[in-house]
Every structure is written in structure tokens, then in C-alpha cells.
N, C-alpha and C positions, 0 to 999 in steps of 0.2 A: 612814258615807259616804265619809269620807277613805280608809279602808282599801280600799274597793272600787275606787276609782279607781286607787289604787297597783297593786292586782292586775291591773287591766285594761291599764295601761301595761306592765307586765312581760310580759303575755301578747303584746301587740302587738310589743315588741321581740324577743321569742323567735321569733315568726312571721317577722319581717324577717330575722333572722340565718339561720333555716333556708332561707329563700328565696334568699338571696344566697350561700350556701355552695355550693362545687362538690360534684357527686355523686361518691361513691366509684367508682373504676375497677372495672369488672365483667369477669369471665372468662366468656366466652360459647361454648359448644360448638356447632359447626356441622357436623353430620354428614350433611347432604344439603340439597337444595333449592338456593337461590340464594346464592352467596357475596356478590354484589353487594347483594342484599337485607339480608343480615346486616351488611355494611359500612354501608349507609345507615341502619340502625336502631341501630347502635353509637354510643356517646358517645366523645368524645376520651379517650384513655387506656385504652380497653378492649382486651382481649386476645381474639382469636378463635382458638379451638382447633379446627382443621379436620381433616377426614378424608375419604378418598374421592377421587372425580374430579369436577371442576367444569368443564362445557363452557360457557364464557362469557368475555366480555371484561370484566376487572375494572378499575375505576378506584378508586384509594384516595385519597380526598379528605379524609381525616381522620387525625389523629395517632394511630394505633392500632398494635397488633402483631398479626401474623398468623402462626400457627405450627401445625405439624402436631401430631398426637397421638404421643407417644413418638418413636421414631426413624424410623418409617415415613412418608415424605413424602406429603402429599396432592398431587394433581396437578391442575393447571389447564391446560385445552386451549381455545384461543380458538374461540368460535362463529364469528365473522367473522375469517377468517385474514388478512385485509388489515389488520387492526388490532392493536395490541399485546395479548398475553395479559394483562398487568398493566401498568398505567400509575400510577405514584406521583406524584401532584400536591400532596400535603401534606407538610410537613417532619416530621422526627423519627419516621418510620415505620420499624418493624422487620419484616422478613419472614424467618422462620426455618424451615428444613427443609421447603422446598416446592419442588415439581418443576413445570416448565412445558415443554410440548413441542407441536410440530405446527402451526406457522403459517408464513404467508409474510411477516410483517412483523417484529415485535420481541417477544422473550420478556418482558423487563421493561424498561419505559422509566421513567426517573427525571428529573424536572424540578423537584425540590424539594431543599432543604437537609437535610443530616444523616440520610439514609436508610441504614439498615443491612440488607444482605442477607447472611444467614449460613446456610451449609449448604443453599444452593439448588442444584439441578441444572436447567440450561437447555439445550435442544437442539432442533434441526430448525427453527430459524427462519432469517430473513435475518441479523439481529443477535441474539445471545444476550441481552446487556444493553446498553442505549443510555442514556448519562448525558448531559445536556445542560444547559448554563447553570445549574449549581448548585454548591454546595460541600459538603465534608463527607461525601460518600458513602463508605460502606465496604462492601466485598465481601470476605467472610471465609470460608474453608473451604468454598468453592463449586466446582462442576464445570460449566463451560461448554463445550459440546463439539458437534460435528457440525451447525454452522450454515453456511448457504450464503454468508454474508459473514463479518463479524468476530465473533469470540466476545464481546469487550467492547469497546465504542466510547464514548469519552469526548470530547465536543466542548464547549469552553469550560467545562471543569470545573476546580475548584480544591480543594485541600485534601483530596483523596480518599485512600483507603487500599484497596489490593488486597493481601490477605494470605492466605498459606496455601491458595491456590486453584489449580485447574487450568484451563487453556484450551486444548483440544485438538481436532485433526481438523476445524478450521474451514477453509472454503474460501479465505478471505482472510486477515486478520491474527488472530493470537491476541488481541492487545490493540492498540487504536489510540488515540493521543492527538492530538487536533487542537485547537490553541490552548488547551492545558490546562496548568495551573501547580501547582507546589508540592504535588504528590501523591507517593504512595510505591507502589511495586510490589515486594513483598518475600516471600521464602520461598514462592514459587509455582513451578508446573511449567507451561511453555508449550511444547507439543510438536505436531509434525505438522500445522502450520498452513502456509498459503502463506508468510506472514512471521510471525515470533515477536511481537515488539513494535515498533510503528512509531510514532514521534513526528514531528509535522509542524506547519507554519503557526504557527511562533513559539511552541511549547511550551516553557516554561522552569521551572526550579526544581524539576523532578521528580527523584526518586531511584528507581533500579532496582537492587536489591540482593539478594544471597543467593537468586537464582532458578536454576532449571535449565531451559535452553532446548535442547530436543532434537529433531533431525530435522525442523526446519522446511524447506519447500522452497526458500525464498529466504533473505533475511537473518534472523538471529536477533534482532538489535536494529539498527533503522534509524532515523537522524535526519536530517530534511530542514528547513533553515532554522530551526534551534532553537538555543537558548543556555542556558547556565547549569545544565544538567542533570548528574546524577552517576550513573554506571554503575559499580557496586561489587560485587566478589566473586561474580560470576555464573559458573556452569559452563555452558559452550556447546559442543555437539558435534552433529555430523551435519547441519549447515546445508547446503542445496544451493548457496548462494552465499556471500557474505561473512558471517562470524559477526557482526561489527559494522561498519556503514557509516554514516559521517557525510557529508553533502552540504551544502554552503554553511552550515555550522554553526559556532559560535563559543563559545569560553570554557566548553566542556563538559569534565567529568572522567571519564576511564575507568581505573579502578584495580582491580588485584587479580583480574582474570578468569583462569580457566583455560579456554583455547580450543583444543580438540584435535579432529582428525579431521573437519574441515569440508572441504566439496568446493571451497572457493575460498579467498579471502584470509581471514586472521585478523581483522585490523583494518585498514580502508581509509578514508582521508580524502580527499574530493574538494572542492577549492575551500573548504576549511575552515581557520580560523585561530584561534589563541590557545587551543587545547585542550591539556589536560594528559593524558598518557597514561603511567601509571606502573605498575610492579611486576605486569605481566600475564605469565602463562606461555602461550606460543603455540607449539604443537607439532604436527607431523604432519599439517598441513593440506595439501590438494592445491595450494593457490595459495601466495601469499606471506605470511609471517608478519605484518609491518606494511608497508603500502603507502601513501605520501603522493603524492597527484596534485594538482598546482597548489595545494598547501596549505602555508601558511608561518606563521611566528611561533608554532608549536606547540612544546610542551616535552615531551620523552620522556626517561624515566629508569627504570632498574631492570627493563627489559623483558627477558624471556628467550625467545629465538626459536631453535628447533632442529628439524630434520628436516622442514621444510616442503618440499613436493616442487618447487614452482617456485623460490622464493627464500625465505630467511629475513627479508630486509629489502630494500625498494626504495623509491626516490623518482623520480618522474616527471621527466625533463628537459624543461623547456619552453624550447626554443632561442630563442623569440622574447622570452622574459621569464624568465631565469634566476633573478631575485630571488624568484620563487615557491618556490624550494628553500631559502631561508634558515629554518632551524629551530634550536632549542636542543636538541641531542641529545647527551647526555654518554656517557662511556665506561662507565657502569654498564649500558647496554644491551649485550646479547650476541647473537651469532649462533654457534650450535654451541658454545657455552661461551666463545668468544673475544669481544673487545671491538669495539664499533663506535666508530670515531673519525670525528666528523662536525664539521668545521672550517668556520665561516662568518666571513669578515672577520677572519681571523687572520693573524699574521705571526711567522715565526721558529720554528715548532714543529718538533722533531725526535724526540720521543719517541712511539713507537707500540708499545708492549709488548703482546704477546698480541693483536694485531689480528686480527679476522676480517673486517673491511670497513672501507675508508677513503674518505672523502668530503671533498673541499676545495672550497670555494665561496668565490669572491672573496678568495682568500688568496695569500700570497706568502712566498718564502724558506722553503719546507717541504722537509725532508729526511727521506726514508722509507728506512730501512736494515734489512735482515734481517727483514722481515715475512714469516714463512714459513707462516702458517696462513690465508691469505685464500681462502675457498672458499664456495660455495653461496650467492652473493648475486647481485643483478642485475649488480653491477660489483665486482670485487675492489678496484680503485682507480678512483675517479671524480674527475676534476679539471675544474672549471667556472670559467672566468675567473680563472685562476691565473698567477702569474709566478714565475720563478726556483725551479723545483722539481727536486730530485735524488732519483731513485729507485734504489736499489742493492741487489743480492743479495736480491731478493724471490722468493717462490713463490706463484703463484695457480693454482688448480685448480677446474674445474667451476663456473665462474660463467657468466652469459649472455655478458658481455664482460669479459675479464681487466682491461685498462686502458682506460678511456674518458676522452678529453680533448676539451673543447669550448672554443674561444676562449682557448687558453692560449698563453703565451709563454715561450720559453727554458726548456724542461724536458728533462731527460736520464734516461735509463734504461740502466743498466749491469748486466751479469752476473746477469740475472735469468731466471727460468723461468715461462712462462705456458703453461698446458696445458688441453685438454679444454673450451674454451669452446663454448657453444651457438651463438654467432655468430662473432665474431672475437676473437682473443687480444688484439690492440691495435686500437683504433678511435679516430682523431684527426680532428677536423672543425674547419676554420677556425683552425688553429694556426700559430704562427710559431716557427721554430727547434726542432722536435722532433728528438730525437736518441736513437737506440736502438743500443747496442753490446754485442757479446759476450754475447748473450742467446739463449735457446732458446725458440722459438715453435713449438708442437707440438699437432697433433690438434684443432684447432678446425673446427667444422661448416661455417662460411661462409668462412673464410680465416684465414691467420696474422696479417698486418698489413694494415690498411686505413687509408689516410690520404687525405682529400679536402679541397679547397679550402684547402690549406696552403702555406706557403713555407718556404724555407731548411731543407730536410729532409736529414738526414744519417743513413744507416743503415749501420753497418759491422760486419763480422765476426759477424753473426748466423746462427743455423741455424734456418730455417723448414722443418719437415718433417711430412709425414703430415696436412696440412690438407686438408679437403674442397674448399675453394676455393683461390684463389691463395695461394702462400706469402707473397708480398709484392705488394700492390696499391696503386698510387698513382693518384689520380683528380684531374683539374682543379687540378693544383698546379704551382708554379714553384720554381726553384732546387733541383732534386732531385738528390741525390748518393748513389748505392748503391755501397758499396765492400766487396769481399771477403765478401759474404754467400753462404751456401749454402742453396739452395732446392731441396729434393729431396722426391720422392714426394707432391707436392701435385696440384692440378688444373693450373692454370698455375704455373710456377714463380715467375716475376716478371712482373707485369702493369702496364704503364704506359698509362693512358688520359687522353687530352685534356690531356697535359702538353707543355710546350715546354722545350727546352734541358736536358732531363734527361741525367744522366751515369751510366751503368750499367757499372761498371768491376771487372774481376778477380772477378766472381761466378761461382759454380758453380751452374747451373740444369739439374739432370739427373733422370732417372727420373720425370719428371712425367707425369700423365695426358693432358695436352694440350701446351702449347708450353713450351719452357724459358724463353725471354725473349720476352715478347709486347708490342709497343709499337703502340698504336692511337690515331689522332687526334693533335692537337698537332703540332709541328714542331721540326726542330733537334735531335732527341734522338741521343744517342751510346751505342753498345753497344760497349765496349772491353775486350779482354783477358779475356774471360769463357769458361767451359767449359760446353758444352750437349751432354750425352750421353744417348743412350737415352730420349729423350722419345717419348710415343706419337704426337705430331704433329710439328710443326717444332722444330728446335733454337732458331732465332731467327725471329720473324715481325714484320714492320714492316707495318702496314696504315693507309692513309689518314693518313699522316704524312709530309709532305714534308721534304726537306733532312736526312734521317737519315744518320748515319754508323755503319757496322758495321765495326770494324777489329780486326785481330789476335785473333780469337776461334777457339777450337777447337770445331768443330761435328760431332759424330761419332756415328754409329750411331743416328740418330733414324728414327722409322717413317714419317715423311712426308718432305718436303723438308728439306734442312739449313737453308737460309736461304730465307725467302719475303719478297719485297717486293711488296706488293700496293697499287695505287691510290695510290702515294707517289711524287711527282715529285722529281727531282734527288737521289737517294740516292747515297751513296758506300759501296761495299763493298770494303774494302782489306785485303790481307794476312791473309786468313782461311784456316784450315785446315779443309777441309770434306771429310769421309771417310765411306764406308761408310753412307750414308743410303739408305733404302728407296726413295724417289721421286728427284726431281731433287736434285742437290747444291745448286744455286742457281736459284731460280725468280723471274723478274721478270714480274709480271702487271699490265698496264695502268699501267706506271710509266715515264714518259718521262725521258730524260736520265739514266739510271742510269750511274754510272761504277764499273766493276768492274776492280780493278787488283791485281795481284801476289797472287792468291788461288791456293791449291792445292786442286783439286777432283778427288776420286778415288773409284773403286769404288762409284758410285751405281748402283742397280738400274734407274734410268732414265737420262735424259741428265744430263751434268754440269751443262750449263746449259739452262734453258728460258726463252725470252722470248715472252710472249703479249701481243698487242695494244699493242705499245709502240714507240716511235720515239725516235731521238736518243741511244740507249745506246751506251757505249763499253766493249768488253771488251778489255783491254790488259794484256800482260805477265803472263799467268796460266799455271799448270801444270794441264792438264786431261787426266787419264789414267785409263785402266782403267774408264771408265764404259760404260754400254750404248750410248751415243752421246755424241759431244763436245758438240753443240749442237742443240737443236730450236727452230725459229721458227715460231710460229703467228700469222698475221695481223699481222705485224710487218715494218716497212720502215724505211729510213734509219738503221740501226744500223751500227756500226763494230767490226770485229774484227782486231786486228794485234798483232804481236809475242808471239803465244801459242804454247805448246807443246801440241800434241795428240797423244795416244797412245791411240786407242780403236778399238774394232771398227768402229764406224759414225762417220763424221766429222759429217755434217750432215744433219738431217731438216727439210725446207722445206715448210711448208703455207701457201699464199697469203701468201708473204712476199718480194715482189720487192725488188730495187734496194738491197740492203744492201752495205757497203764491206767488203773483206776484206784490205786492205793500206793502208800509209801510208808515205810517204818512202822509196818503192822496196823496203819490206820488208813481207812478208805474215806468214804463220804457218808453223810446221812441222808436217806432217801425217804422223804415224806410225800404225802398226798393230801390235798386239802379235804378229801372225803374220809381221811383216817385210814386208808388202805395201802399206804406206801410200804415199800419192802421193810424199811426200819421199823415201821409201826407194827407189822404183823409177824415178823420173824423173831422167835424167842432168843433170849440171852440168858441161858440156864446158869452160867456160872458168874453172872453179873459183872463182866469185865467190860461192859459198854460196847462190846462188839458182837454183832449178830452171829448166831451159831452156824449160819450157812453163808457161803459166799453168794453174791448177787451177779448171776450169769446174765449178761446183756445180750451176748450172742456167742457164737463158737469161739471167738478170739478176743473178746472183750468181757472182762470179768472184774468185778470189785471184790477182791479176796477177803477184805476186812470192812464190810459195810458197818457203819457206826450206829449204835443204838441210841446213845445219849448226846445231847447237844454239848454238855460240859466237856465231854471228851476232846472236842475239837476247838474248844474256846470261843464260843460265839460271843461272849461278852467282850472278849478282846477285839474280835471282828467289828462288832457294833461300834466300839470306841474309835477305831481306826477310820471309821467313815464319816467323822465329823468334818464338816466343810469350814474352812477359816473364813472369818467375816470381815477382815481387814487387810489392807496392803502390808501392814507390818506383820501380821500373821503369815501371809503368803512369803514374805522374804525370810522369816524364820524357817518356814517349811523347806526352802530351797537348800538351807544349809543343815538340815537334820537328815538322819538316815531313816529310811523306810524299812520296816521289818519285812523280811522275806523268809523263805524256808532255808 
């Protein structure tokens, strides 16, 4: 009896053990019928070996493995194309060597942890693979292609791995990470998508490395509002826009990329801070190698930039907030094999060996000497908020702007050569005491020197030549002094706009496509002792600039007027040599109270003097000879002409110009004609008082009552002496302090 009880107890325990033990995992072949039915009938841990094509929407709600027979993938096509072809809702699922195609929703959707997709082929959905709110997903050796939105979309995913896969020909992004963290994308090919890889919405801790990103239509890699990600050792080529773009992103690392032959910038940061960009090779891109836009506190080292079509390196200048330019960029970065020097908040540096581009922000006491290889950057030298800078014997070629200075004080440039800039060779804005001397400024597309909103400007002994804009252009500035500069073969030679009390002295402004020396706006400007030859328009033009002084200049063989004064009241035109100009020698247009004294005007193809729409002008003690006509007046009255020597074929042409005065203090003008038939030549002087016996009636209201018979009477010897042009800067300076003889 006792033995029977023991046997019964053992049998009961054995039955309990069998009932509570897990079933052994089964391998189930599914060669047709419904895959979903097979999944429903399977136990956790089972493996389904599938083949053929399944037209259904599959939900995997058990921890199983689904894989095809051999290497030929089974195919899943969604019956309801508005739903995912496969939706994995259980963790630890493996899907291997399966193909899904042909829906309007999602190929494979994953909402459970630790799902492995291996060797899958997903195409022709909206999203190829969609991973949401789970961790540990792995996509390995798979091909995701030809989807109408993203190839792979990860939202709130963490700890994922995408390895050895392809995401190609998707209409949106190859891979999207939205609020996804601590994953890896590695050893994969992402090509021919709208964008390659896009990280957004605070995705952090992700690593993108050893991938090939080829021929994506927009960015290869794009980060927006992301931090703490690592982009490492990727090969990027053929992008339609920036290879790598960071927007409002911080504390990311970009290291060791090779970025070549992209259609836009290599690496661009926009409003991004505290990123580290190191040891990248950025070559032959159509845009800029590295471009920082309103991005600060970033660290750059060891980057090699060369052959990029726009610039190798550029930083956006935010004029309202230059502090956005402050970055840690050391001289291990190179452009075209030469070093970038990027100084922020420095004092006293003078070593710039092998410089390719020099940037100084908030720095002082900087000396730059013999930098000869500055080229192919946005700026050869860029100075922002700097003081006490000396630049000497440098050479800059083929930058957008050779030397750019903003809000700088007391800086000087000597004996330097800046050429072939895409805008200006020199561009200074809001600067004090800029000084350029003995330098060559050549072949810039917009102009040689441009200075605006600045003060205490001194330019001397420079040669500005062959610039498509003005050789020298000064705008809205004060205390301007231009001495002994040569501005030839430019658009305008020297252009002064909206400046007051500028002094332009002893300059040569010749052979320019427009005006030699052009002053417009402002007041009280002086053009002194300069030479203006063979310009296609006027030699000197003063427009809308009252109280100008034009004194002792040589203005010869210009294709328009020699000197034009337009809409500028109270000018003084004194002691100028004006000869062989194609239009008028001197033209006064709507400019009242012009004083014209002791000028020599000859051989003009039109009138020696043309006055239009003006009153109160005085033409006194001038030599006016061998012009088509001595004087033409149009719509002008109340002007005075006396003590002048005229020797022209035609004396005066009057057009609606009554009541002008032609004599003063019992002396008028001497009226000669090259043929010997001038009024003063043929009218007797019976009492030999050097005044003709008859007045010279020009018309009913214009009469010279005291036409002069003798040259000695009006002092032509004195006039000839006054026309001597000074030959040196010292003589010019002396003239500025001397009194000019007037009536």
C-alpha cells in the first residue's frame, strides 16, 4: 500500500513538471496560404520559414522569427494598401530575407523593442520602414528604395542600429531621425534621395559613421535643433545642396569626412553653437568649403579646404551683432594648403606665416606683414571691431573682397597689392582713421576701394586701375583726404558721394569709362591740382553738391565736358586748365552763383562755357580761346562776364537768356577772332584808352559797354601766371593755405 502511494505521488509530480515546462521552439514551413494564420498558430520562439508571395497585411504580435527559404526572399504585398504591409508589435522579433512592396502606407512598421530586420528589401510604399517609440531596433544588410516619402523613419527611437544597408531613390529622406537618441547609422549607402539623412526635433547621442552619401538632391546630412551627435568618417559626394547642414544645433561633432564635388557648400552651420568640426577634407565643391552663419563658440581644427568654387572658407558678418562671429578656429585649418588665422579677442599678434585667409574679430595691435598667399576666400583679410592694425606688403587675389573692415579704428595698409576681387578690393564700413598708401588696387568687379560711413580717411599714392566700378569710391563719410592717387581705366576714376569737406588733391583720374573725378551730394568738397585726361564722360563732375571748389586742375581731352557743375550752388572754379574736350570746356547746369576765375579754356568742340538755367554766376579773368563758341547761355539771366580774353570763331550764343552783365568798373572783355575779324580787332579806339569806341551789342538786353581793345588792359600776363599747375604734393599743400586772387 505504501509503495503504491509513493508511485502515485511521483506520477503526479511528473505531470505537473511537464505541464509547467515551456514547449520546445518549432520550425514551421509556410509555403502558401495565410502568413497571418501561421503567425496566429505559432508559439513564442517559433521560426516561420516562408516562401512565395503573401497578399495580406501582417501583424506580428508574438516573439518569433520570420525568414525566407534559402536566399530567395518571400514577398509580402499588402491587401489593404492603406495599412502597413508588416506591423511588428511584439519585442525580440526577427525578420530575415523578406521582401515587401506595393502599398500606400508603410512597408514595415515597428513599435516594439529589439526587433531585427536583416536582408529585407522594402520598396514602393510611402515609408519603407517606420520605427516609433521603441528601442533596440536593428536594420542590417537591407535595401530600402523607391518609396514616396522616407526610406527609413525613426520617431522617438533609441538605441537603434542601422548597419550595412542601402536607402536609395526615396522621394523624401533616405533616413529620418525625429526625437531619436543614442543610435548608430554605419557602413551604409544613402543615395539619390531628396535628402540623405535628416536629424530633427532634439535628436541626440546618435552616431553616423563610415557611410557613403551619394547624389542626394538636397543635403547629405542635415541636423535641425539637435545636439550631442557624432558625424564621423563619411564619404559625401554629389549633393544638390550642402553636404552637411546644421541649423540651430549645438555640441555636435563632425570629424573626418571626405566631402567632394557637391553642388553647394561642404559644411554649413546656421545659428549653431559649440560644435566641433575637425579633420575634414572638403574639396572641389561648387559652394564654400566651410560656411558659418550666425554661429559662434564652435571649434574648428585640422580641416583641409581647397578648390571649392565659391570660397574655401567663409563666416557670415552680422553687422548688428558681430559677436556671432566669435569661434575657436586655429591655424591647423587650411585653404588651398595655406593656413587660416582666425583671431578673436586677441592683442598683439604679428605672426601670420603661410596665411591663406586672415580674420580678426574684437582684436587690437595686430601687425600683418608679407602675407602673399591670401586667395579664394570670402575675404583675404577681414577685420571686425579692431583697433591699431598695420597691414604691409601683402598680396590678395581672387577673393570676394580683398580687405573687409567693419567698425575698425586706426588701421593702415601700405605697399600692398589686391587684385581680381569679385566685389571690391577694399570695403570699409563705419571705420575711423583708415589709411591706404602706396598700394595697387586692380581688376575688381564692383570697384577698387569702397568706403562708407567712415571718418578721417586718408588715401595717398595708390594706383587703382582696371576696376569695373569706380577706382576709389567714398560714400557718406567725413574728413576725406585723397592725395596723389592714380585712378585709371576704371568706371568712374574717383567717386565721392554724400560727403562733406572732402579734399581730392594732386590725383590722376584718366582713361576711365565714365567720369575722372565725380562728386555727388554732400557739400564743401574740393578738387585741387589733379589731372583728368581722356575720360569717356567728364573730366570732373560736381552734382548736387553746393560750395564745391575746383582749383588748379588739368582737364584735357575728355569725351564730354571738361568740367560739369550740375545742380550745385555757390561753386568756385578757379585756375583750371581745360583743353581739347569733345563737348563744352566748362558746363554750369542749374547751379546759381558759380564763380569762375582765372581758367584757361581752349579747343572745345562745343562752347568754351555753357551756362544753363542758372543765375548769379560770375565769369571773370579767364582765357577762352579756339572753342567752337566762347559762351552759350540757355535760360540763364543775371550772370556777369568781365575781364575775360575771348578768341573764338563765335562769341556768344544766347537762347532765352536776357539781362546778363558783360562789363564791370568800366572794363568789359576782349573779343578776338582767329581770322582777325573779332569785335575788338575791327572796332577803333580813337582816344587810345584801350576801350573800343563802341559798345558790343550781343542782343537787345546783353551788351558789353566797354569792350577791351588791348590785352594789357585786363592783365593777361597775370592770368597766364595764375594758371601754373603745381607739380608736387608740397606745392599742393601750400596752395591750400594761400589766398586765390579774385575780383
